[in-house]
C-alpha atoms as one frame of an Amber mdcrd trajectory, in Angstrom:
protein
   0.000   0.000   0.000   1.005   3.564  -0.680  -0.249   6.677   1.097  -0.308
   9.952  -0.838   0.367  13.411   0.571  -3.383  13.984   0.804  -3.856  10.792
   2.819  -5.330   8.718  -0.001  -4.373   5.059   0.305  -3.477   3.241  -2.920
  -3.180  -0.512  -2.990  -0.358  -1.542  -5.294  -0.628  -4.702  -7.404   0.931
  -7.877  -6.067   3.893  -9.421  -7.904   1.498 -11.903  -9.561  -0.859  -9.113
 -10.643   2.072  -7.105 -11.985   3.096 -10.085 -14.153  -0.445 -10.365 -15.540
  -0.578  -6.624 -16.225   2.721  -6.727 -18.117   1.587  -9.760 -20.101  -1.553
  -7.859 -21.049   0.490  -4.870 -22.203   2.771  -7.086 -24.319  -0.160  -8.893
 -25.938  -2.017  -5.680 -26.885  -0.840  -4.520 -30.310  -2.287  -1.040 -29.693
  -0.164  -0.181 -26.667   3.259  -0.536 -25.122   4.931   0.280 -21.829   6.529
   3.711 -21.842  10.254   4.018 -21.348  11.458   6.132 -18.417  12.390   8.871
 -20.893   8.915   8.856 -22.487   7.250   8.804 -19.072   9.269  11.816 -17.868
   8.058  13.852 -20.860   4.365  13.418 -20.042   2.496  16.528 -19.008  -0.454
  16.511 -16.619  -3.790  16.956 -18.351  -5.082  19.027 -15.461  -3.569  21.413
 -12.971  -4.829  22.480  -9.578  -5.614  26.141  -9.082  -7.235  28.391  -6.547
  -9.979  30.720  -7.684 -12.429  32.861  -5.739 -16.110  32.710  -6.603 -19.156
  34.163  -4.926 -20.599  32.001  -2.185 -23.968  31.649  -3.924 -22.283  30.463
  -7.134 -20.335  27.785  -5.268 -23.418  26.707  -3.340 -25.449  26.312  -6.537
 -22.665  24.377  -8.254 -22.294  21.986  -5.332 -26.063  21.564  -5.073 -26.042
  20.162  -8.618 -24.274  17.087  -7.268 -20.931  15.372  -7.478 -18.378  16.332
 -10.122 -19.182  20.017  -9.915 -15.520  20.851 -10.640 -15.811  18.928 -13.908
 -18.873  20.965 -14.814 -16.991  24.195 -14.068 -14.200  23.041 -16.379 -16.770
  22.290 -19.100 -18.438  25.688 -18.731 -15.075  27.469 -18.921 -14.073  25.474
 -22.005 -17.357  26.321 -23.774 -17.014  29.996 -22.861 -13.476  30.063 -24.255
 -14.691  28.473 -27.510 -17.376  31.144 -27.821 -14.806  33.885 -27.218 -12.557
  32.475 -29.933 -15.401  32.574 -32.477 -16.222  36.190 -31.573 -12.652  37.446
 -31.932
């Protein structure tokens, strides 16, 4: 098991599971295991940020249910697309 900085506990695969995972990677013609060099060049698809919003906006977003941050990301993306078409 591995504990992250935020306290999340991650259960790592056993040696037997790791063997099965690697066999699966080798048998899949559409994928391969990245080299250390390739892995180090990967960029995160998301970044954490801090932003201030009005309390009522946050309350409404959270009231819409789980994944409200994903919805905020979607709304921002759509707004940016609209801005690009109006420029």
